[in-house]
C-alpha positions in Angstrom: 198.8 139.5 95.6 196.7 139.0 98.7 197.5 140.2 102.1 195.2 139.7 105.1 194.8 141.3 108.5 192.4 139.5 110.9 192.3 140.6 114.5 190.5 138.8 117.3 187.3 140.3 116.0 187.4 138.6 112.6 183.9 137.2 112.8 181.6 140.2 112.4 184.2 142.9 113.2 186.7 144.8 111.1 189.1 142.6 109.2 191.0 143.5 106.1 192.1 141.7 103.0 194.1 143.6 100.3 194.1 142.3 96.8 196.4 143.8 94.2 195.6 143.0 90.6 198.5 143.8 88.3 200.1 142.7 85.0 203.6 143.7 86.3 205.6 142.8 89.4 204.3 144.6 92.5 207.2 146.1 94.5 205.1 146.9 97.7 202.3 144.4 98.5 200.3 146.6 100.8 197.5 148.9 99.7 197.8 152.5 101.1 194.9 154.0 99.1 192.4 151.5 97.6 190.8 151.9 94.2 187.9 149.8 95.6 186.8 149.5 99.2 184.3 146.8 100.1 182.6 147.1 103.5 180.4 144.4 105.1 180.2 146.0 108.5 180.1 149.4 110.0 183.2 148.8 112.0 185.2 147.9 108.9 183.8 150.9 107.0 184.7 153.3 109.8 188.2 151.8 110.2 189.2 151.7 106.5 187.4 154.7 105.0 190.2 157.1 106.0 192.5 155.2 103.6 190.1 156.0 100.7 190.4 159.0 98.4 187.8 160.8 96.3 188.3 158.3 93.4 187.8 155.2 95.5 184.7 153.1 94.6 183.0 152.1 97.9 180.8 149.0 97.8 178.9 148.3 101.0 176.1 146.3 102.5 173.3 148.9 102.7 171.6 147.1 105.6 174.8 147.1 107.8 176.7 150.2 106.8 175.7 153.8 107.0 178.1 155.9 104.9 177.0 159.4 105.7 178.1 162.0 103.3 181.3 161.0 101.4 182.6 163.5 99.0 183.6 162.4 95.5 183.5 158.7 96.0 181.3 156.4 93.9 179.0 154.7 96.4 177.5 151.3 95.5 175.1 150.0 98.1 173.8 146.4 97.9 172.0 144.1 100.3 174.5 141.2 100.7 173.2 140.0 104.0 169.6 140.2 103.0 170.3 138.2 99.8 172.2 135.6 101.9 169.3 135.3 104.3 166.9 134.7 101.4 169.3 131.9 100.2 169.1 130.4 103.7 172.6 130.9 104.8 174.2 134.1 106.2 177.6 132.7 105.8 177.4 133.3 102.0 177.0 137.0 102.3 180.7 137.5 101.4 180.1 135.4 98.2 177.1 137.5 97.3 179.3 140.6 97.7 181.9 139.0 95.5 179.4 138.5 92.8 178.3 142.1 93.1 182.0 143.3 93.0 182.7 141.2 89.9 179.8 142.7 87.9 180.2 146.2 89.2 184.0 146.6 88.8 184.8 144.2 85.9 188.4 143.9 87.3 188.4 140.1 87.2 186.6 137.7 84.9 183.5 135.8 86.1 185.1 132.5 85.2 188.2 133.3 87.3 186.2 134.3 90.4 183.8 131.3 90.1 186.8 129.0 89.8 188.4 130.6 92.9 185.2 130.2 94.9 184.6 126.6 93.9 188.2 125.7 94.9 187.9 127.4 98.3 184.6 126.1 99.6 183.6 122.6 100.7 182.2 120.5 97.8 178.8 120.1 99.4 178.4 124.0 99.4 179.4 124.7 95.8 175.9 125.0 94.5 174.9 127.3 97.4 178.0 129.5 96.8 177.4 129.7 93.1 173.8 130.7 93.7 175.1 133.4 96.1 177.6 134.6 93.5 174.9 134.8 90.8 172.5 136.7 93.0 175.2 139.3 93.8 176.1 139.5 90.2 172.5 140.1 89.2 172.1 142.8 91.9 174.9 144.8 90.3 173.5 144.3 86.8 170.2 145.8 88.0 172.0 149.0 89.0 173.0 149.3 85.3 
């Protein structure tokens, strides 16, 4: 189940997309306490961190988000924006992060995520987006 919340600041500000992965019907499709929080901006991190608990895994762009001291959470920094810049297109930072998320959490198969990405992007950008995904995936694997 996917729910989204995009305000007028959607480009570069805090926006939210909740994804619930479940084998059974989900009676309430809104996430109150995330198991995983992904932050690509400081505004989003500041706004959504209060919903996290000590068990929440927090994945964040280390160049854009300063976490400070967060008790009990598993913090996973990664350079999504920097990798996207190296690939020549900042717009794929989210796909870089998606690759990292896939490898770090193992909640969804690589094949399912790649299929989802290729079906959502313009055909002329599939190669770039797959490269972005792979670079993010490799970054997570390097963390061990």
